[in-house]
N, C-alpha and C positions, 0 to 999 in steps of 0.2 A: 504493500500500500504506500502511496505517496502521502507523507504526513508533514504538514506544515506546523511547526511549533512556534507560537507567538509569545514573546517574552522569554526567549531561550537562554538568555544570559543570567536570568534570575535564579533563585534557590531551587525551586521546583523544576523550572525549565531545563537547567543544566543537568539535573539528575535524570530527566526524561531523555535527554540526548544520549546519555551514557547507557541507560537501561533499555532503550529501544534500538540501540545500535546493532546492526546486523539482522534485525527482524523486519525492518521497513526501510524505505527510501526516505531519509529525513532531510528536511529543509528548515532553516531557522529565520525568524524575524526578531531582531533585538536592537538595543541601543548601541551595542558594540559587537564587533566581530567575535564569533565563537568558533571553537575547534570541533571538528567531527561532522560538520554539515555545511553545505553552501548557505551563505548568510545574506539577508536583505535588511535594509533599514526600514523603519516605520514609514518614512517618506516614499518608499518604493513598494508599498503594499499592493497597489494595482498591478505593477509590473511582476511582482512575485506570484500573484495568482495566475496571470496570463502565461508566464513561463513555466511554472511548476505544475499547474493544473492539479492542485491537491485533491485527494480523495477524502482526507480527514484533516480537520483543523483543530488544533489543541491550543486553547487560549489560557496562558498562565499569567497574564498581566495583572499585577496587583500592587498597591502601595499601602503602607500602614500609616503614613502621615504625609500631608501635603507640603511640598517644598518648591518654592518658586512658581513656575507655571505648570508644574506637574500636580494637577488637582485630582481629587477622587472622581469627579465627574468625567474628566478627560480620560483617566486611566480605566475606570470601571464601566463607563457608559459609552463615551464617544468611540473608543477603540472597538468595543463589542459591536456597536452599530455599524461601523465600517466593515468589520469582518463578516458580519451577517449579510450585508449588502453584497459584498464581493463573493461570498459563498453561494448565495442564491443565483448569481450570474455565472457560476463556474460549475465544476464537476464534483463538488463536495457531497459526499454521501453520509458524513457523520461530523457533528460539531461537538467537541468536548470542552466544557467550560469549567475551569477551576474556580469555585466560589468559596464560601466559608460557612462553617457551622454557626447558626444563630442569625443569619441575615434576615430571616423572615420577621424578626422582632423590630427591625428598622429604628433602633434607638439612636444610632450614630450616623454620621454622614458616610462613614465606611460601609456600614450595613445597608443604608438606603441606596447607595449607588451600586453596590454589589447586587442587591435585589432587583434594581432597575435593569442591570445587565442580564440577569437571569430571565427577566420578562421578555427581553429582546430575543434571546435564544429560543425560548418556548414558543414565541409567536412566529418564528421564522419558517415553520413547516419543514425544517430540515431535521432528520433524526438526530437526537441529541443525548448527551450524558452530561449532567451537571453534578459535579462532585462537591460536597460540602464537608471538608475536613475540619477536625478540631485542630489544635496546635500541631504542626508538622515538625518532626524532629529529624535531624540529620546534619551531615557536614555542610557548613555554610549557612546554617540557620541563624537568623538575626539575634535570637535570644542568647545564644552562646557568645556572640560578639559583644552584646550589651552588658552581660554579666561580667565578662572578662574586663571590660573597660571600667565599669563601676567598682569592681572589687579592688582596683588599683589605688583608689583614694577613699573608699568607704569601708570602715571596719565592720559595719553591720548592714545587711541588705534587707530591704522591706519588700514583702510579697503581698499582693492583694488577697483578701480572704475570698476564695472561690475555688470551685472544683473544675478540673479539666480532664480530658480523656485523650492524651497525646497519641498520635499515630506516626509511625516511621515513614520517612519519605519513600522508602522502597515499596511500601504498601500502596502509596499514591500512584507510583509508577505501574504497579500491577493492575490497579483499578483502571487506569487509562488504557492499558493494553487490552483489558477486557472490553472496554468501550470501543476500541478500534475494531475488535473482532466481533462486535455486536453481541457480546455475552452479557453486557450491562448497559442499561439505558434508563432514561428518566432522571429524577432527582434522587441522589444517593448520599446520605450522611456517611462520613468515613471517620471512624475512631479506632483507637487501640483497644486492647482487652481490659485495661486497668483504669479505673477512675481514681485520680489522686488530687491532692490540694496543690495550688500553685506554689505554696511553700515547699512542698516535697519535690516538686519539679525543679525549683531553683536549686535545692540541695543536691539533687542528682546531677544537674548540669555542672555545678561547681565541683562535684567529685570527679566528673569526667575531665574537667579542666585542671584538676589537681590544685584547686584553690580552696583554702580553708577560711571560710567566713561564716559568721552567725547569720541566720535568717529569721526574721520575725514576721508574723502574720498580722496584717492590719485591716480592720473593717473598712469598707468602701468610703463612708463619710469622712474619715480621717485623711483620705487621699485627695480630697477636693482641693485644698490649698496648693498641693504639689502640682495638680493638673492645671489649676488656674494660673499659676506662675510658669508653667511649662518646664518645671525642674526635671533634670535627669532624662529629658526627652519624652516625658509623660504628658500627653495632651488631654484636653477636655473631651475630645472625641473618643480617646481610648478609655477615659474615665467612665463614659457612658456604657461601655461594654464590660465593665467589671461585674460579672455575675457568672454563675455556673455555666460551663460550656461543655456539655456532654451529649452523646447520642441518645441518652435516656430521656432527655427533655425535648429532643428534636421532633417536630411535627412536619412531615414531608408531604408535599402535594405533587403527585406525578407517579408515573409507572416505575416500579423497581425491577 
């Protein structure tokens, strides 16, 4: 299958390139050149579709905070709208969208725009798979980078009081592969086997990083001043998403 991976230089996209290598003809769209597949820039999307004629499009584009002109709406809505338009005019047989667990709650701009992107895919009339993973763990994941940086100048780390159900990035790759093979479709929540607190997750990541730091759990209201001031990279939009994020609470609309 000719598979076009959009957002291929990101965390999940880069793992997809490695995990799907040798199984399909891979092509990449990204902000920077990637290894392992012919690459196109976002400004060359139309040319990419005309030259590649992809049978499957996998959209991994996603941001956790807005920076400069890179807004949630641009990344999560406008990119999807363009991809859907080009897919409908091309040979695309399957559209795989990487979304996020809990987007249906629409409390934050991140969730609202991800939800809007999902709606565009659902209404496209192209067979689709929308994956909603909980926190995805693996090499290159931002949580590892953030905790490594913070631990350099903070003797104690603060974790929001909430439960999560982390999933390994390798499981996301497997789910995408099933989508390509039409073994998986509709809207699918994706979680690991274990529900843990964010505090426990922080401690496990620190152990992997071989960093010894105390971690304390803090109720959501106490984090508001931190979010209001934007301290430690924690935004008001992220503050709105501080609540349990597990597949047990997920309500899914769509065929599984």
